N, C-alpha and C positions, 0 to 999 in steps of 0.2 A: 353349278356354282363354280366349279373349277375353271371353266372358261371365263366366267365373269371376273374371277380373281386375277387370271392372266391378263385380261383386258385392262383391269385396274392398274396392275403393275406396269404395263406398257404405257398407259396414259401418263402415269406419274413420271416414268423414265423419260418420256418424250416431252415433258413439261406442259402437258395438256391438263392443267389442274382443274379447270372448270368442268371438263368432261369427266375427270376422275371423281370429282365431288358428286356429280349427277349420278354416276354409276354407283358410288358408295351409298347414296340415298336410296337407289333402287334395291341394292343388296339388303339394306336395313329394312326396307318395306317387306321384302320377301321373307326375311327372317321373322319379323313380327307376325306376318300373316300365318306362317307355319306354326308359331307358338300359339296363336289364337285358335287355329284349327285343332291343334292337339288338346288344348284346354277344353274346347267345346266337345270334342269326342269323349274326353274323360268325364265331363259333366253329364253327357248323355248316358254313359255307363252307370254313373251314380244314380241318375234319375230312374233308370230302368229298375234298379234294385229297390229304390224307394217306392216306386209304383207297385212292384211285387209286394212289398211289405204292406203298403196301404190297403191293397185289395184282399190280401190273404190274412191280414191282421196277425202276423207272426213275423219273427226274425230268424233267419237261418245263418249258419256260419258262412255260407257262400255269399249271401247278400251282404253281410257285415264286412266280409273281406273285400268285396267289390266296392263298397262305399268307402271303406278305410283306405284301400289302395288308390282309389280315384282322388280322394282328398290329399293324400300324401304326394301323389304325382302332380296334382294341380299346384300345391304349395311350391314344389320344386321348380316347375315351369314358370309360374307366375312371378317369382322373385327375379328382378332384373339383375344384371351383372354387378351393379354397384352395391347389391345386397341391402339396400335401404328403401327401395321403391318397387312398385308392382306394375305389371302390365294392366291388370284389372284391379281397380281399387275396390275396397270393401262395399262401397255403395253403388257399384256399377254392374252388378250381376243380373239385374232384372231382365235386360234385353237379351242377354245370352241365354239365360234359363228359359225365357219365353219361347225363343226359337228352338232350343234343344228339347224342351218337353214334348213338343209335337212329334218329333222323330222318335223320342224315347217311348212314347205311348204306343206307337206302331211296332217298335221293336219288342216292347214288353208283352204285346199280345201273343207272342210265341211262347212266352214263359208263364204268364199268370195262369194259375190253376191248370197247368200243363196245356196251354193253348186253347182253353175253353171259349175264349172270346175272340171275335174278329177285331181288327183295329178300330172299326166303326163302333162296335159295342163297347170296347174298352174305353174309347175316347169319351163316351157318354157316362161312364162309371167313375172315371178318375176325378178326384177333387184336386184340380191343378194348383189352386192357391195353397192348399195344405202341403202338397208335395214340394212346391217351390219354397214355402216358408221353412220346411225342414231342411231343404238343401241350403238355403241361405244361412240358417243357423249353423249347420255343419261347416260351410265355407268360411264363416266368420272366424272359426278357430285357426285358420291358416295365418291370420294377421296378429294373433295374440300368443301363439305357442311355437316353440322351436320344433324342428323336425324330430328331435328326440322325445319331446313331450306329446307330440301330436297323436300318435297311435292310441295312447292311453286316454287322451281327452276325447277322441272320436268314439272309442268304445264306451266311455262314460255316457256321452250323449245318446248313443244308440240304446244303451240299457234303459233309458227313460221312454223310449218309444213303446207303443203297444206290442206286447210280446217280448219286449226287451229284457224284462226281469227273468222270464223263463229261459231266454237265450243266455243270459249272464250266468244263471245257475246251472246251465247244462241240462235242463229238464226238457223232455219232449212232449 
């Protein structure tokens, strides 16, 4: 990116404004793609924890931390510089989650019940709609709560999942 910025500077200094604008558009596209890639990676991390939860019907501190951390980072990345709009709007998560869940299932096969299932077996056991609905519910919080409120709101939602009450009370 450093080279692109140097090229942009030179084009402006040389009065080649149309070329500078084209390069600026390319830089903007690269930036957005990196943000989407990071958000998708965080969504996969959250989905792995939700898959673990669904199949083991319990909630651990580790899974809760992974889910909460993913949501907090997604909120931060998703908010545009203007602080009033988002890269991914609240009704646009379906396609990203549909793609991400397939990778998350394969990654979760290493963790669920200590790797008891192959990716193929796990794929047949996961209720994708349920995991994605839970993910959507959690992601909706990023549009209605500040970064200060969000950790508590995520934990509150998690406490309503199966095994969440036990997790909340610290019982094993």
